[in-house]
N, C-alpha and C positions, 0 to 999 in steps of 0.2 A: 907369336908367329902366326901368320895367316894360314888357314888350311888351303892346301893346294886343290884347286878345282879339277875334277876329272876331265881329261881331254876327250875330244870327239872319238879318237881312235880307242881310247880306254873304254868309253861308253859302249862302242860298237862291239868290242871284244867281250865285255862283261855280258852283254845280252846274248852274244853268240855262244859264250861259254854256258850260259843258262840253258840254251837250246841244246847244246851238245850233251849236257848232263841229263837231260830229260828224254832224249831220243837215242835209241840203239841204232847203230848203222847210219848215223847222220852224216858222217864225213863224206862218203861217196856221193850221196844225193846232193849235199850242199855244194861240193866241189864241182860236180857236173853243171849244176845250175849257175854257179859263179862264172865258170868259163863261158857258158852260153850267154849270160847277161852281159859279161864284160865285152864280148865280141859284138853284141847287139847295141850296146850303149857307147862304145868307144870306137872312133874311127881308127883304121889301121895306122895312120900317120901319128896319132896321139898315144898309142899303146907303148907304155914303158915296161909293162910286164908281159913276158912271153910264156904262156902256159905250154908245156911240152909233155903231153901224155898225162893220163890220169894219176899215176903214182907220183910223179914229180909235182903235179898240181896239188895233190893231197898233202904232200910234204910242205909245200909253200903255205897252205892254209894252217897246218899244224904249227909251223914256225910263227906265224902271225899271232896265233892264240897263245903259244908258250911265251911269246914276247910281251904278253899282257897289254898290248896296245901302246907300248913305249915306242915302237916303230911308227912313224907317221904314215897313214895311209896316203898313197898317191891319190890325188883328187879324182882321177878317172876310175879308181877301183872302189871308192866308197859307195857310189851309186849302185854298182853291180852287186856289191857285197850285201847292201841293205835289201835290194830286190830279191836276192837269193834266199833270204830268211823266210820261213813259213809265216803266214799272215799274222798269227798270234804274236810272234816275236818281232816281226817287222813293225807291227802297230805299236808295241811297247817301245821299241827303239825310236821310231819317228816321234812318238809323244814326248820322249825324254829329250831328243835333239831339238825339237821345235819349242819345247818349254824354255830352252835357253834364251829364246828370242821373244817369249811371251805369246807364242802362236799355238793354235790348236791344229791337229791333223784332221783334215776332212777329205775323204776320198771323193774324187770328182767322177761323176757319171757323164758319159758323152751322150747328148740328146739323140743324135741320129741312130745310135745302136741300142738305145734303151727301150726294151720291150715291156718291162714291168718292174715293179719295186721288188727287188730281190728279197726272198725270205732271209737270205744271209744278212742283209742290212738290219732287218728287224731282230733276228736272232743275236746279232752282234751287240745291239743295244741292250737287249735283255741280259746277255752274258756279262757285259761290262757293268751293268747296273748291279747284278748279283755279286760280282767281284768287289765292287766299291762298298756295298753293304756289308760284305764279309769283312773287309778291312776295317770299316767303322765299328763293327761288332767286336772285333779283336781289340780295338782301341778302348772300347767301353767295358770289356769283359771283367776287369779287375774291380771296378767300383761303380759302374753304371753311369759314369759321367765323362765328359771330355774336359781336360784341363792340362796344366803344365806338365803333369806326370806322363802324359800321352805323347810327348814330343818324339820319342823314338818311332812312333807309328806315323808321324805326320807326313813324311815323304811318300810312303806307300799309299796312304789315303789320298794325298794330292794327285799322285800319278793315276790312281784308279778313277777318281772323279774327273780328271782331265780326259781319260779314255771314254767315260760316259758321255761327256760333252761332245767329244769328237764323233762318237757313234751316233748321237742324236743329230748332229749337224749333217753327217753323211746320209742318214735316213731322210732328213729334210730335203737334201739335194736330190735324192732318188725320187721322192714323191713329187717335187717340183718338176723334175725332168720328165716324169711320166705324164703329168698333167699337160705341161707345155708341149711335149712331143706329140701327144694325142690331139691337142688343139691344132697344131700345125698340120698333122695328118688329115684331120677333119675339115681343114680350110677355115678354122676359126681364128685366124691370125689377128683380126681386129679386136678380139676380146683380150688378147694378151697385153694390149697397151694400157688397159685399165687397172 
């Protein structure tokens, strides 16, 4: 019998559950953000979910999590839900969802508002690299090599390395954006063509 692949909803709930297990008082913060994001990303005519007060909204979120993602997310809720997660968990979730299509998650910087390469971009690359190396070290810890016995670690290492690639591409875009933005600001548009 073929293993059943985790659904998008189950993936979202799994990452959200990881967040909830690691953060005290997460539910109120997450729910307030979810309602705000939902209202910002979904036109009133398309809203099928009607959040009614903080307590009812928190109960809705709890039901989604207790349902373990077996309830299908309405399409308009998924985007708001993902955007409501803190960046660490959002990055992990987007990496997993995009991996289904063979895509990397790269955060786009808008040239007109880009004033510099964020330290955050550089720090994220270093953090992701450290996490990937830690995962590889765990893989090698028993015998100092990588082989078939390390299969249980493979998915974690793959995710961590994908996040390193994503962080590197995001930093690359930030650097390119800074250079190109300053060229435009300085009137060097003719150089950008080369």
